[in-house]
Rosetta silent file (secondary structure, phi, psi, omega in degrees, C-alpha in Angstrom):
SEQUENCE: MAEQIDEGVPAGDGPAEARRALAAVDLLAPGFAAGGLDELEVEAGDLLVRLARPAAPPREAAPAAASTTPGPVGRIVTPFGERAAGMQFVTAPLTGVWYAAPSPGAQQYLQAGGEVSAGQVVGLIEAMKLFNEIKSDVTGTVTRVLVESGTLVKRQQPLIEVAPSTR
SCORE:     score description
SCORE:     0.000 S_00000001
   1 L     0.000  104.514 -172.766  140.516  224.250   30.072 S_00000001
   2 L   -97.959   12.531  179.385  137.879  226.731   28.944 S_00000001
   3 L   -70.409  150.557 -175.753  134.932  225.194   30.804 S_00000001
   4 L  -121.982  137.724  172.221  133.011  227.576   33.017 S_00000001
   5 L   -82.195  144.963 -176.321  131.349  227.047   36.365 S_00000001
   6 L   -60.826   91.077 -177.625  127.899  228.647   36.516 S_00000001
   7 L   -76.240  -15.197 -177.736  129.000  232.070   37.716 S_00000001
   8 L   -78.378   -3.585 -177.906  125.480  233.514   37.379 S_00000001
   9 L   -89.937  123.857 -179.511  124.260  231.610   40.427 S_00000001
  10 L   -69.023  147.613  179.141  124.301  233.687   43.607 S_00000001
  11 L   -67.052  149.618  176.179  126.150  232.281   46.624 S_00000001
  12 L    78.762   15.129 -176.197  124.109  230.798   49.455 S_00000001
  13 L   -97.851   44.531  173.494  121.259  229.747   47.143 S_00000001
  14 L    48.691 -111.645 -176.382  120.930  226.154   48.443 S_00000001
  15 H   -58.913  -35.944  179.032  120.558  223.761   45.463 S_00000001
  16 H   -64.372  -40.441  177.658  122.081  226.278   43.033 S_00000001
  17 H   -65.210  -38.370  177.730  125.152  226.578   45.269 S_00000001
  18 H   -64.189  -39.056  178.309  125.344  222.781   45.412 S_00000001
  19 H   -63.833  -40.278  178.162  125.245  222.637   41.595 S_00000001
  20 H   -62.566  -44.160 -179.789  128.137  225.109   41.413 S_00000001
  21 H   -64.580  -41.975  178.296  130.150  223.023   43.862 S_00000001
  22 H   -62.324  -42.424  179.321  129.365  219.806   41.932 S_00000001
  23 H   -61.311  -41.886  179.311  130.400  221.439   38.668 S_00000001
  24 H   -65.049  -44.045  179.374  133.688  222.531   40.244 S_00000001
  25 H   -63.324  -44.047 -179.867  134.360  219.072   41.685 S_00000001
  26 H   -62.290  -33.461  177.967  133.549  217.406   38.351 S_00000001
  27 H   -74.082  -38.223 -173.914  136.019  219.732   36.604 S_00000001
  28 H   -87.001  -29.462 -171.681  138.804  219.323   39.163 S_00000001
  29 H   -57.790  -46.505 -178.800  138.525  215.638   40.129 S_00000001
  30 H   -59.917  -42.807  178.767  140.124  214.077   36.999 S_00000001
  31 H   -66.406  -37.080  178.371  143.186  216.320   37.255 S_00000001
  32 H   -63.230  -46.480 -178.099  143.396  215.724   40.990 S_00000001
  33 H   -66.904  -42.224 -176.862  143.284  211.948   40.536 S_00000001
  34 H   -78.241  -23.711 -174.491  145.766  211.890   37.656 S_00000001
  35 H   -82.015   -7.733  179.552  148.145  214.450   39.157 S_00000001
  36 L    69.819   22.134  179.320  149.142  212.417   42.199 S_00000001
  37 L   -80.544  152.210  174.042  148.245  215.288   44.519 S_00000001
  38 L   -93.499  -26.131 -177.524  147.293  214.718   48.141 S_00000001
  39 E  -153.429  141.870  177.410  145.318  217.935   48.431 S_00000001
  40 E  -141.480  127.331  178.961  143.939  220.583   46.061 S_00000001
  41 E  -128.785  126.754 -179.353  142.190  223.786   47.093 S_00000001
  42 E  -128.321  132.787  177.850  140.759  226.241   44.580 S_00000001
  43 E  -122.301  126.948  177.620  139.034  229.518   45.377 S_00000001
  44 E  -133.398  104.295 -177.296  137.114  231.461   42.714 S_00000001
  45 L    64.902 -122.856 -179.105  135.182  234.431   44.061 S_00000001
  46 L   -95.228    5.280 -179.324  132.927  233.165   46.831 S_00000001
  47 E  -101.782  124.428  177.385  133.294  229.478   45.845 S_00000001
  48 E  -120.456  123.147  178.479  135.909  227.401   47.678 S_00000001
  49 E  -121.598  128.417  179.730  136.490  223.787   46.626 S_00000001
  50 E  -127.042  123.532  175.383  138.905  221.535   48.516 S_00000001
  51 E  -113.055  134.431  179.799  139.756  217.995   47.430 S_00000001
  52 E  -145.208  141.735  174.321  141.887  215.801   49.692 S_00000001
  53 L   -79.339  148.824  175.972  142.877  212.163   49.763 S_00000001
  54 L   -62.049  146.349  178.479  142.193  210.320   53.008 S_00000001
  55 L   -64.134  138.665  178.808  145.187  210.184   55.315 S_00000001
  56 L   -67.665  141.975  178.255  147.128  206.942   55.025 S_00000001
  57 L   -63.611  146.574 -179.910  146.749  204.670   58.042 S_00000001
  58 L   -61.941  140.164  179.665  149.761  204.752   60.363 S_00000001
  59 L   -80.189  140.400  179.458  152.266  202.056   59.586 S_00000001
  60 L   -81.528  146.876  178.205  152.866  199.452   62.226 S_00000001
  61 L   -71.022  -36.714 -178.501  156.399  198.950   63.511 S_00000001
  62 L   -87.055  149.470  178.123  155.951  195.164   63.573 S_00000001
  63 L   -65.553  154.033 -176.674  155.453  193.185   60.348 S_00000001
  64 H   -62.668  -28.209 -179.204  151.888  192.182   59.531 S_00000001
  65 H   -64.307  -23.344 -178.875  152.765  188.480   59.887 S_00000001
  66 H   -81.663   -4.319 -179.131  153.258  189.026   63.616 S_00000001
  67 L   -67.097  135.779 -179.421  149.640  190.120   64.016 S_00000001
  68 L   -88.122  -16.631 -179.653  147.629  187.792   66.233 S_00000001
  69 L  -122.875   88.847 -178.979  144.269  188.831   64.750 S_00000001
  70 L   -67.982  141.843  178.906  144.330  188.620   60.966 S_00000001
  71 L   -78.355  161.438  179.669  141.686  190.726   59.210 S_00000001
  72 L   -67.525  143.448 -179.449  139.169  189.187   56.855 S_00000001
  73 L   -81.587  136.162  175.994  140.359  188.751   53.290 S_00000001
  74 L    72.826   22.890 -178.646  138.499  190.739   50.629 S_00000001
  75 L   -71.876  150.609  179.143  136.480  192.837   53.054 S_00000001
  76 L  -108.071  121.098 -178.940  134.669  195.873   51.688 S_00000001
  77 E  -119.323  133.705  176.711  135.102  199.065   53.678 S_00000001
  78 E  -124.115  172.516  175.118  133.345  202.350   52.898 S_00000001
  79 L   -61.609  -12.912 -178.703  133.262  205.671   54.741 S_00000001
  80 L   -96.329    7.065 -179.721  130.031  204.306   56.239 S_00000001
  81 E   106.257 -179.347  179.263  131.769  201.339   57.813 S_00000001
  82 E   -75.672  143.627  172.928  132.217  197.781   56.722 S_00000001
  83 L   -76.598  125.969 -179.098  129.512  196.129   54.718 S_00000001
  84 L   -63.392  151.894 -179.011  128.225  193.278   56.862 S_00000001
  85 L   -55.208  132.237  177.348  128.713  189.767   55.484 S_00000001
  86 L    81.998   -3.509 -178.811  126.080  188.885   52.900 S_00000001
  87 L   -88.506  157.483  175.840  124.780  192.460   52.595 S_00000001
  88 E  -128.781  151.269  177.436  124.514  194.452   49.381 S_00000001
  89 E  -102.183  143.399  163.048  124.516  198.196   48.758 S_00000001
  90 E   -95.628  122.296 -174.107  122.202  200.185   46.532 S_00000001
  91 E  -110.138  160.218  178.635  124.568  202.842   45.158 S_00000001
  92 L   -73.854  126.193  179.188  124.096  206.249   43.559 S_00000001
  93 L   -80.957  -11.140 -179.925  124.300  205.993   39.762 S_00000001
  94 L  -153.323  167.024  178.632  125.175  209.710   39.469 S_00000001
  95 L   -86.032  136.583  178.354  126.342  212.704   41.496 S_00000001
  96 E   172.213 -166.134 -179.917  123.623  214.966   42.913 S_00000001
  97 E   -98.544  125.327 -176.509  121.451  215.771   45.913 S_00000001
  98 E   -83.805  134.391  173.762  119.733  212.733   47.503 S_00000001
  99 E  -128.403  127.997 -176.094  116.082  212.880   48.550 S_00000001
 100 L   -89.134   -3.955 -178.392  114.510  209.988   50.479 S_00000001
 101 L  -136.104  157.101 -178.010  110.911  211.100   49.811 S_00000001
 102 L   -68.971  -22.974  177.815  108.997  212.218   46.704 S_00000001
 103 L  -158.097  160.378  178.879  108.326  215.676   48.176 S_00000001
 104 L   -58.643  133.695  179.216  109.022  217.635   51.374 S_00000001
 105 L    85.025  -10.402  178.871  106.855  216.332   54.215 S_00000001
 106 L   -80.695  161.566  178.398  105.906  213.144   52.328 S_00000001
 107 L   -67.574  141.375 -179.814  106.599  209.666   53.675 S_00000001
 108 L   -66.050  151.792  178.060  110.049  208.305   52.789 S_00000001
 109 L   -61.738  -41.401 -175.969  110.318  205.636   50.120 S_00000001
 110 L  -139.356  155.590  170.949  112.154  203.278   52.534 S_00000001
 111 L  -139.510  156.967  177.952  113.074  202.917   56.179 S_00000001
 112 L   -57.088  135.404 -178.363  115.417  200.530   57.978 S_00000001
 113 L    94.330  -14.175  179.719  113.639  197.244   58.576 S_00000001
 114 L   -82.786  164.256  178.822  111.354  197.676   55.561 S_00000001
 115 E   -91.290  148.084  176.698  111.218  195.422   52.533 S_00000001
 116 E  -135.685  143.929  178.438  112.555  196.451   49.118 S_00000001
 117 L  -114.353  152.283  175.866  112.105  194.792   45.713 S_00000001
 118 L   -60.261  132.331 -179.251  114.357  194.895   42.683 S_00000001
 119 L    90.651   -8.065  179.696  113.168  197.756   40.481 S_00000001
 120 L   -77.143  139.390  177.060  111.440  199.587   43.351 S_00000001
 121 E   -70.046  128.633 -178.946  112.091  203.333   43.639 S_00000001
 122 E  -112.412  -11.622  179.867  114.178  203.956   46.771 S_00000001
 123 E   172.770 -176.446  179.503  114.806  207.693   46.409 S_00000001
 124 E  -126.824  146.283  170.677  115.517  210.605   44.093 S_00000001
 125 E  -123.085  123.992  177.275  118.736  212.308   43.060 S_00000001
 126 E   -91.295  122.651  177.548  118.532  215.862   41.786 S_00000001
 127 E  -141.188  126.070  178.946  121.175  216.622   39.200 S_00000001
 128 L    54.308   46.044  177.296  121.156  219.585   36.825 S_00000001
 129 L    66.457   14.952  176.615  117.597  220.576   37.825 S_00000001
 130 E  -117.591  139.835  176.280  116.272  217.093   37.014 S_00000001
 131 E   -98.022  121.597 -178.520  114.970  214.572   39.545 S_00000001
 132 E  -107.658  125.830  177.088  116.126  211.039   38.761 S_00000001
 133 E   -71.862  132.701  177.775  114.362  208.045   40.314 S_00000001
 134 E  -105.441  123.690 -176.200  116.834  205.674   41.958 S_00000001
 135 E  -111.556  147.557  178.833  115.729  202.039   41.841 S_00000001
 136 L   -74.259  145.843  174.733  116.949  199.080   43.843 S_00000001
 137 L  -109.057   11.777 -178.505  118.785  196.304   42.043 S_00000001
 138 L  -140.959  148.495  175.614  118.263  193.844   44.898 S_00000001
 139 L  -105.160  134.462  179.491  115.282  192.327   46.731 S_00000001
 140 E   165.751 -155.818 -178.920  115.449  192.019   50.511 S_00000001
 141 E  -109.132  131.896  179.078  115.225  193.839   53.842 S_00000001
 142 E   -71.906  121.859  178.446  116.716  197.314   54.332 S_00000001
 143 E   -96.337  -36.154  178.510  119.251  197.109   57.173 S_00000001
 144 E  -147.897  139.642  166.870  120.582  200.693   57.011 S_00000001
 145 E  -100.644  117.687 -168.250  119.797  203.919   55.186 S_00000001
 146 L   -91.601  -12.586 -173.834  123.244  205.486   54.890 S_00000001
 147 L  -128.875  135.223  176.725  122.433  208.976   53.589 S_00000001
 148 L   -80.504  148.762  177.745  120.201  211.719   54.997 S_00000001
 149 L   -60.857  139.235 -179.414  117.738  213.442   52.708 S_00000001
 150 L    88.543    4.741 -177.877  119.126  216.653   51.181 S_00000001
 151 E   -92.726  141.080  175.025  122.727  215.388   51.250 S_00000001
 152 E   -72.750  126.792  177.944  125.091  215.678   48.304 S_00000001
 153 E  -119.808  150.758  178.085  126.073  212.197   47.085 S_00000001
 154 L  -102.409  158.594  178.337  128.753  211.154   44.614 S_00000001
 155 L   -55.738  136.640  179.965  128.476  208.537   41.882 S_00000001
 156 L    72.394    7.702  176.876  128.862  204.972   43.263 S_00000001
 157 L   -74.720  132.550  177.556  128.355  206.139   46.860 S_00000001
 158 E   -64.161  134.912 -179.838  126.404  203.555   48.883 S_00000001
 159 E  -108.402  -42.443 -174.164  122.906  204.832   49.751 S_00000001
 160 E  -140.471  140.167  175.174  121.184  201.829   51.335 S_00000001
 161 E  -103.274  131.409 -175.067  122.388  198.534   52.781 S_00000001
 162 E  -127.053  136.685  171.010  120.126  195.552   52.026 S_00000001
 163 E   -90.685  109.240 -176.790  120.038  191.988   53.347 S_00000001
 164 E   -61.267  142.765  177.692  119.117  190.048   50.178 S_00000001
 165 L   -78.540  156.260 -176.789  116.153  187.708   50.474 S_00000001
 166 L   -96.152    4.280  179.846  116.772  184.001   49.878 S_00000001
 167 L   -73.928    0.000    0.000  113.660  183.435   47.807 S_00000001
């Protein structure tokens, strides 16, 4: 694998450091997923990248059939909690740094309780020095904004939870 991580970027340089980390994760993730590893840590100079699978939930001693409170079938669980019934997520279409406003100090595109329309810009993701407008694919009321501005997000990560309108 002769691909190179941008070594010319100095450490501690905010977005540039984030780009280096993203490049490293993008290079390592396929091998990590295919290799059946539980944890992978790579250090190259001043860059440390650690990938780990979530710990498996503890197994119950009693069989699941003995449970008195069966869980809902087909529930969707994310690191941000369960998606409430009838809610939809607007997800990140690519990996990058999430921004909830068009510029520092400007008003955010959306806030919890606000209305959103399909096709409306809900935020920006910076990837490879380009700002990409992220648009909603659902019309409704924003119930939760799940990501803080300036946070690194991965592809398909939920960004906003929306209660779809019935119109």
